[in-house]
C-alpha positions in Angstrom: 16.5 21.5 9.1 13.4 19.9 10.7 11.3 17.7 8.4 7.6 18.2 8.3 5.6 15.3 9.7 4.7 12.3 7.6 1.0 12.1 6.8 -0.5 8.6 7.7 -4.2 8.3 6.7 -6.4 5.5 8.0 -9.8 5.2 6.3 -12.1 3.3 8.7 -15.8 2.8 9.5 -14.5 2.6 13.1 -15.9 -0.9 13.7 -12.8 -3.0 12.7 -11.7 -5.3 15.6 -8.2 -4.6 14.5 -8.3 -0.8 14.5 -6.7 -0.5 18.0 -3.7 -2.6 16.8 -3.5 -0.6 13.6 -3.4 2.7 15.6 -0.8 1.3 18.0 1.5 0.3 15.1 1.4 4.0 14.0 2.0 5.3 17.6 5.1 3.1 17.8 6.8 4.9 14.9 9.8 7.0 15.8 9.4 9.8 13.3 7.1 12.8 13.4 3.7 12.0 11.9 0.3 13.3 11.5 -2.2 10.5 11.9 -5.6 11.2 10.2 -8.6 8.9 10.6 -11.2 9.4 7.9 -14.5 8.2 9.2 -18.3 8.5 8.7 -19.6 11.9 9.7 -21.7 10.5 12.5 -18.7 8.9 14.1 -16.2 11.8 14.0 -16.7 13.0 17.6 -16.7 9.5 19.1 -13.6 8.5 17.2 -11.8 11.7 18.2 -12.4 10.9 21.8 -11.2 7.4 21.3 -8.0 8.4 19.6 -7.0 11.9 20.9 -3.6 11.8 19.2 -5.2 11.7 15.8 -6.9 14.2 13.5 -10.4 12.8 12.7 -12.2 14.0 9.6 -15.4 13.0 7.9 -15.1 10.7 4.9 -16.8 11.1 1.5 -19.8 9.0 2.4 -20.7 5.4 1.6 -20.5 5.9 -2.2 -17.0 7.3 -1.9 -15.6 4.1 -0.5 -12.1 3.8 0.8 -10.6 6.0 -1.9 -13.1 8.7 -1.4 -12.2 8.6 2.3 -8.5 9.0 1.4 -9.3 12.0 -0.9 -11.4 13.6 1.9 -8.5 13.3 4.3 -6.0 14.7 1.8 -8.3 17.7 1.2 -9.0 18.3 4.8 -5.5 18.3 6.4 -3.1 21.3 6.4 -0.4 21.3 3.8 2.5 21.1 6.3 3.4 17.4 5.8 6.3 15.9 4.0 5.4 12.4 2.8 2.1 10.5 2.6 1.1 6.9 3.2 -2.2 5.2 4.1 -2.9 2.2 6.3 -6.1 0.1 6.2 -7.8 -0.4 9.5 -6.7 -4.0 9.8 -3.1 -3.7 8.6 0.0 -2.8 10.6 3.2 -0.7 10.2 6.3 -2.3 11.7 9.1 -0.5 13.7 11.4 -1.1 10.7 9.5 1.7 8.8 11.1 4.2 11.1 14.6 3.0 10.2 13.7 3.2 6.5 12.5 6.7 6.9 15.6 7.8 8.7 17.8 6.1 6.1 15.9 7.5 3.1 15.7 11.1 4.4 19.4 11.1 4.9 20.0 10.7 1.2 21.0 13.8 -0.7 18.2 13.4 -3.2 15.6 10.9 -1.8 13.5 9.3 -4.4 9.8 10.4 -4.2 8.4 6.9 -3.9 9.7 4.5 -1.2 8.5 0.9 -0.7 9.7 -2.1 1.3 8.9 -5.7 2.2 5.4 -6.6 3.4 4.4 -9.7 5.4 1.1 -11.5 5.5 -0.5 -12.2 8.8 -3.8 -13.9 9.7 -6.6 -12.6 11.9 -4.8 -13.6 15.1 -1.6 -11.9 14.0 0.2 -15.1 13.1 2.7 -15.1 10.2 1.3 -16.5 7.0 4.0 -15.7 4.4 6.2 -13.0 3.0 4.8 -11.2 -0.1 6.9 -11.4 -3.2 8.4 -7.9 -4.0 10.4 -6.7 -7.0 13.9 -5.4 -5.9 14.5 -3.2 -8.9 11.9 -0.6 -9.9 13.2 -0.7 -13.5 11.3 -4.0 -14.0 8.0 -2.7 -12.8 6.4 -2.3 -16.3 7.5 -5.8 -17.5 6.0 -7.4 -14.4 2.8 -5.5 -14.5 2.2 -6.5 -18.2 2.9 -10.1 -17.0 0.2 -9.9 -14.4 2.6 -9.8 -11.4 2.5 -7.4 -8.5 5.9 -5.7 -8.0 5.1 -4.0 -4.7 2.4 -3.5 -2.0 0.7 -0.3 -0.9 1.3 -1.0 2.8 4.2 1.1 4.0 4.8 2.8 0.7 5.6 6.5 1.0 4.9 9.3 -1.5 6.6 12.7 -1.4 4.3 15.7 -0.9 5.1 17.5 -4.1 4.6 14.3 -6.1 1.1 13.9 -4.5 0.3 17.5 -5.4 1.4 16.8 -9.0 -0.4 13.5 -9.4 -3.6 14.5 -7.8 -6.1 12.4 -5.9 -7.3 8.8 -6.1 -9.4 8.0 -9.1 -12.8 7.1 -7.8 -13.9 5.3 -11.0 -11.9 2.4 -9.5 -13.5 0.8 -6.5 -10.8 -1.8 -5.7 -7.6 -0.8 -7.4 -7.3 3.0 -7.3 -4.1 2.6 -5.3 -2.5 0.8 -8.2 -3.7 3.6 -10.5 -2.3 6.2 -8.1 1.3 4.8 -7.9 1.3 3.8 -11.5 0.5 7.4 -12.4 3.5 8.4 -10.3 5.7 5.9 -12.2 4.3 7.0 -15.6 5.1 10.6 -14.7 8.7 9.7 -14.3 8.9 9.6 -10.5 11.8 7.6 -9.2 11.1 4.6 -6.9 13.4 3.1 -4.3 13.0 -0.2 -2.5 14.3 -1.1 0.9 14.8 -4.7 2.1 13.2 -4.1 5.5 9.7 -5.4 6.3 7.9 -2.2 6.8 4.3 -3.4 7.1 2.0 -6.4 7.7 -1.0 -7.1 5.5 -3.8 -8.9 7.4 -5.8 -11.6 5.6 -9.4 -11.9 6.8 -12.7 -13.0 5.5 -15.0 -10.6 3.6 -12.3 -8.4 2.1 -13.4 -6.3 -0.8 -10.8 -7.5 -3.3 -12.1 -11.1 -2.9 -14.2 -9.9 -5.9 -11.5 -11.3 -8.2 -13.4 -10.7 -11.5 -13.8 -6.9 -10.9 -10.3 -6.6 -9.4 -8.8 -8.2 -12.5 -10.8 -6.0 -14.8 -9.7 -2.8 -13.0 -6.1 -4.0 -13.0 -6.1 -4.7 -16.7 -7.6 -1.3 -17.5 -5.2 0.6 -15.3 -2.1 -1.2 -16.7 -3.3 -0.6 -20.3 -4.0 3.1 -19.7 -0.6 3.9 -18.1 1.6 1.4 -19.9 0.2 1.3 -23.4 3.4 0.4 -25.2 3.8 -3.4 -25.1 7.0 -4.6 -23.4 8.9 -7.1 -25.6 8.2 -10.7 -24.8 11.8 -11.5 -24.0 12.0 -8.7 -21.4 8.7 -9.8 -19.8 10.0 -13.4 -19.7 13.3 -12.3 -18.2 11.5 -10.0 -15.7 9.3 -12.9 -14.5 12.3 -15.3 -14.3 14.5 -12.9 -12.2 11.5 -12.0 -10.0 10.9 -15.6 -9.2 14.6 -16.3 -8.6 15.0 -13.3 -6.2 11.8 -14.4 -4.4 12.7 -18.1 -4.2 13.2 -18.1 -0.4 9.7 -16.8 0.0 8.3 -19.4 -2.3 10.1 -22.1 -0.4 8.9 -20.8 3.0 5.4 -20.7 1.6 5.7 -24.2 0.4 6.9 -25.4 3.8 4.1 -23.7 5.6 1.2 -24.3 3.2 2.1 -27.2 0.9 1.4 -27.0 -2.8 -1.4 -24.4 -2.7 -0.9 -21.5 -5.0 -0.5 -18.0 -3.6 -4.0 -16.9 -4.6 -5.4 -19.6 -2.3 -3.2 -18.4 0.6 -4.3 -14.8 -0.1 -8.0 -15.8 0.0 -8.6 -13.9 -3.3 -7.3 -10.6 -2.0 -4.8 -8.9 -4.3 -3.3 -5.4 -3.8 -2.8 -4.3 -6.4 -2.2 -7.5 -8.5 -2.2 -11.2 -7.7 1.0 -12.5 -6.1 2.1 -15.5 -8.1 
């Protein structure tokens, strides 16, 4: 039975110097996909000519921001897609995502949320570090209540029926609606599965929105409190943090060799998605 294409949405103002590289990383995937670019109304025709493979739709305007652009794309495209992910116009998908998709869809009952490893790259595409990721989804609540990010949005896939059930991105959040989106999935009982392959690259560059750390932290705290209101016992949170750091020890050591004793938030330049990597 043929699987419907995977929906990949790229919200963009179409002026990113990295957009061509982002698009090429999508075109290199070996699964069937529907690539949707959500752009300002005035740029739709020009962007469509620039990227004829894609479906180009108008975004929700300046006030809608990135999450309004994602909602506009989800509302505009036909319903014949199987999974959904989105990719910022400066980030990259890796060829390993195709292998993960093949492996996951071969499962008899594939979990509706799939995530993998994500690397950090600089503006020139050079490797900065690997992002710390939680191997076992069961520890997600303990880590979130400890202020640690268990996964990244880049390369994370959501099954179509789950997206329909969860709804759209919550526009009250300007920086962390992606955290709210996948945490709503988790709170609704959706099963997550992690793969060890590096499925995406997250580009660090100056001027990123989430360098507004005060607002980012306030949104994160509100989202975690809303969806995980029951306090996790202190022993479980401590154990979760300890095992997280143990499993990610090779990444910490690599980061130490490359960057000395600077903490991760210094390497990240203030950007966190959805929570600071410690």
